[in-house]
C-alpha positions in Angstrom: -8.1 5.4 -44.5 -8.8 4.9 -41.1 -5.5 4.3 -38.4 -6.2 2.6 -35.0 -5.1 3.8 -32.1 -2.1 0.9 -32.2 -1.5 1.5 -35.8 0.8 4.5 -34.9 4.1 4.2 -34.2 5.8 5.9 -31.4 8.8 7.3 -33.1 9.2 10.2 -30.0 10.8 7.2 -28.0 13.4 7.2 -30.4 14.5 10.8 -30.1 14.6 11.1 -26.2 17.8 12.9 -24.9 19.6 13.4 -22.1 18.2 16.9 -22.1 14.1 15.2 -22.4 15.4 12.9 -19.4 17.0 15.8 -17.5 13.7 17.5 -18.1 11.5 14.4 -16.6 13.3 14.3 -13.2 12.9 18.3 -13.1 9.3 17.9 -13.0 8.9 14.6 -11.0 11.2 16.6 -8.3 9.7 18.9 -8.3 5.6 17.1 -8.8 7.0 14.7 -5.2 9.7 16.7 -3.3 13.4 16.1 -2.2 11.9 13.5 0.2 8.7 11.4 -0.9 11.3 10.4 -4.1 13.4 7.4 -1.8 10.2 6.3 -0.8 8.7 5.9 -4.1 12.2 4.9 -5.2 12.0 2.1 -2.3 8.7 1.1 -3.3 9.5 1.3 -6.8 12.2 -1.6 -6.0 10.4 -3.7 -3.4 7.2 -4.1 -6.2 9.8 -5.3 -8.5 10.9 -7.9 -6.2 8.1 -9.4 -5.5 7.1 -9.3 -8.9 10.6 -11.4 -9.6 10.1 -13.3 -6.4 6.3 -14.3 -7.8 8.3 -15.3 -10.9 9.6 -17.8 -9.8 7.4 -19.5 -7.6 5.7 -21.1 -9.4 8.9 -23.3 -10.2 9.3 -24.1 -7.0 6.5 -25.7 -5.9 5.2 -27.8 -9.0 8.5 -29.5 -7.5 7.6 -29.1 -3.9 4.3 -30.9 -4.4 6.1 -33.1 -7.5 7.2 -35.2 -4.4 4.2 -36.0 -2.2 2.8 -37.0 -5.5 5.3 -39.2 -6.3 5.9 -40.6 -2.6 1.8 -40.8 -2.1 2.4 -43.2 -5.6 
């Protein structure tokens, strides 16, 4: 019986507790240092903000693009 990579359940994700999260935070702190983490978080925040703006942009463009067409007809 063969299983592909996509069929493997990720059961370890259900068991992440506070100890594991603290360990991950400690490793990130050691890898990047205390001064670099705020810069990374700012970049993450601006990336999320741009994603939200881009997600909302097509609906705004759709209403603006439809208005001139309606006036031209």
